[in-house]
C-alpha positions in Angstrom: 127.0 208.9 156.3 128.0 205.4 154.6 131.3 203.8 155.4 131.5 201.2 152.9 134.0 203.1 150.9 136.4 202.2 153.5 136.9 199.0 153.0 134.3 196.8 150.8 135.7 196.2 147.2 133.5 197.7 144.7 132.5 196.0 141.3 133.2 197.9 138.3 130.0 198.3 136.5 128.6 195.2 138.2 130.2 192.0 138.1 130.1 191.5 134.1 131.5 188.9 131.8 131.0 188.0 128.3 127.3 186.7 129.1 126.4 189.7 131.5 127.4 193.0 129.9 128.9 196.1 131.9 126.1 198.1 133.5 123.5 195.9 133.1 120.6 194.3 135.3 122.5 191.1 135.0 125.8 192.2 136.0 124.4 194.1 138.9 122.5 191.1 140.4 125.6 189.1 140.3 127.8 191.7 142.2 124.7 192.1 144.9 124.4 188.4 145.2 128.3 188.1 145.8 128.1 190.7 148.3 130.3 193.3 146.7 129.5 197.2 146.4 128.8 198.3 143.1 130.2 201.2 140.9 128.0 202.4 138.2 127.7 205.3 135.8 124.8 207.7 134.8 123.8 210.1 132.4 120.5 212.1 132.0 118.6 211.5 128.3 117.2 214.0 126.3 113.8 213.5 127.6 115.1 214.0 131.3 115.3 210.3 132.2 118.4 208.8 134.0 120.0 205.9 132.1 122.9 203.8 133.4 125.6 203.9 130.7 129.4 204.5 130.9 130.5 205.6 127.3 129.4 209.3 126.2 128.4 207.4 122.7 126.5 204.2 122.2 128.5 202.5 119.7 131.0 200.3 121.7 128.0 198.4 123.7 125.4 198.7 121.1 126.4 199.7 117.6 124.4 202.8 117.5 126.5 206.1 117.0 124.5 208.3 118.8 125.3 210.2 122.1 123.3 208.9 125.2 122.5 212.7 125.8 120.7 212.8 122.4 118.4 210.2 122.7 115.3 209.5 124.8 115.0 206.6 127.4 112.8 204.9 125.0 115.1 205.0 122.2 117.7 203.7 124.3 115.4 200.7 125.4 115.6 199.8 121.7 118.9 199.1 121.9 120.8 195.5 123.1 123.8 195.6 125.1 126.6 193.8 123.1 125.5 190.0 122.3 123.0 189.7 124.9 119.2 190.3 125.6 119.9 192.9 128.3 119.0 196.7 127.9 120.0 199.9 129.3 118.6 200.2 132.8 117.0 203.4 134.2 118.7 204.4 137.6 115.4 203.4 138.9 115.5 200.1 137.6 119.3 199.5 139.0 117.9 200.8 142.7 115.0 198.4 142.3 117.3 195.3 141.4 119.8 196.1 144.2 117.1 197.2 146.8 119.8 197.9 149.4 121.2 194.7 149.5 124.9 196.3 148.7 126.0 200.1 148.4 126.3 201.9 145.3 129.0 204.0 144.1 127.3 206.4 141.4 129.4 208.1 138.8 128.0 211.3 137.3 129.3 211.4 133.8 129.9 214.7 132.2 127.4 216.3 130.6 127.3 219.0 127.7 123.2 219.8 127.9 122.8 220.4 131.6 124.5 222.7 134.2 125.6 220.7 137.4 122.8 222.2 139.4 120.3 221.4 137.3 121.7 217.7 136.9 122.3 217.1 140.6 118.8 218.1 141.5 117.2 215.6 138.9 119.4 212.7 140.1 118.8 213.7 143.7 115.0 213.6 143.2 115.4 209.8 141.9 117.8 208.9 144.6 115.9 210.5 147.6 113.1 207.9 147.9 115.9 205.0 148.0 116.6 203.2 151.1 120.1 201.8 150.6 123.6 202.9 150.9 125.0 204.9 148.1 127.7 207.6 147.4 128.2 209.8 144.4 131.5 210.5 142.6 132.4 212.3 139.3 135.5 213.6 137.3 133.5 216.9 137.1 134.3 218.7 140.3 131.4 221.1 140.0 128.7 217.8 140.2 130.7 216.8 143.2 130.4 220.2 144.9 126.7 220.7 143.8 125.4 217.5 145.0 127.4 217.8 148.6 125.8 221.1 149.1 122.1 219.7 147.9 122.5 216.4 149.8 125.2 217.2 152.6 124.4 213.5 154.3 125.5 211.9 151.3 129.2 211.2 150.5 130.6 212.7 147.6 134.2 212.1 146.0 136.2 213.1 143.2 137.5 210.8 140.5 141.1 211.8 139.6 144.2 210.0 138.0 147.7 211.0 136.5 146.7 210.8 133.1 147.4 213.6 130.5 144.6 216.3 129.2 143.6 213.9 126.2 141.4 211.8 128.7 139.6 215.0 129.7 138.4 216.3 126.2 141.9 217.4 124.9 142.6 220.8 124.1 143.7 223.5 126.7 140.6 223.0 128.9 141.1 219.2 128.9 145.0 220.1 130.2 143.8 222.7 132.6 140.9 220.1 134.1 144.0 216.9 134.1 146.3 219.3 136.2 143.5 220.5 138.6 142.5 216.9 139.3 146.0 215.4 139.1 147.1 216.4 142.3 143.6 217.2 144.0 143.8 221.1 143.4 140.2 221.6 144.1 140.0 219.8 147.3 139.7 222.7 149.4 136.7 224.2 147.0 134.8 220.8 146.5 135.6 219.3 149.9 135.1 216.0 148.8 134.7 212.9 151.3 136.6 210.6 149.4 138.8 210.2 146.4 139.0 207.5 143.6 142.4 207.8 141.8 143.8 205.7 139.1 146.1 203.1 140.8 148.8 203.4 138.1 149.5 206.8 139.5 150.1 206.0 142.9 152.1 206.6 145.2 151.2 210.2 144.8 151.8 213.0 147.6 148.5 214.5 147.1 146.7 211.4 147.6 148.7 210.5 150.9 148.0 213.6 152.5 144.1 213.5 151.7 142.5 212.9 154.9 139.1 211.3 153.5 138.6 207.6 152.3 140.9 206.4 149.3 140.1 204.1 146.7 142.0 203.0 143.6 140.5 202.2 140.3 140.1 200.2 138.1 142.3 197.4 139.4 141.9 194.2 137.1 144.1 191.6 138.8 145.2 190.4 142.1 148.6 191.5 141.7 147.5 195.4 140.8 145.0 195.0 144.0 148.1 194.2 145.9 150.1 197.1 144.5 147.4 199.7 145.1 146.6 198.5 148.4 149.8 199.8 149.7 147.9 203.5 149.3 144.6 203.0 149.7 141.8 201.3 151.8 139.7 200.1 149.2 139.6 199.3 145.4 137.1 199.4 142.4 137.8 196.1 140.6 136.7 194.3 137.4 138.0 191.0 135.5 138.7 188.9 138.9 137.3 188.8 142.4 138.8 191.1 145.0 139.4 190.3 148.2 137.1 191.2 151.0 
């Protein structure tokens, strides 16, 4: 199992800036060249391809109002990221770009069109041929459990925070999900290898008691990093260069 989660800082959506949009091949290349691990996000498209993108909808990054899941990969490829010539990568393109130079921390985004077992099987099919280090994480505990069962040799972790239910879809379901994640109440069911926790909610007793690797997200300054490192061993960062 990979141990990069212990202490190699992770560049949130690559090393992105005004010229290199988040979750673009240019941002990944910059992070790999700088020697940082890379955090990224994936969805499965309507035609079963794996797109690397963060938001549920395309609007913020492309101006298109559709969801990622509603589009085919060719439709996504027609869009440009922000004010650049960069396009939405596939997971395969990300893997080819990084080519094992640095580890990857891959977040499976919550998807409405696919059940956890179906989703993780498709993702694992693409990752199985990859020779580099990678780990899987998600806010959806059932993705984490399903991937861990399917590929027990891969490090799998829970994303969590002290946020309210609105961050998980709102309503009763969102409130319950938030409550379960806030204090890692599903850790005995999911058995995660690591936890990535929103730094503003630290310290948290449930995080302190967790025995696996602990990361804080998303750190945006040296001051936030110094505060978070009192409670975790590693950070997911952006907008500055974290200390290695």
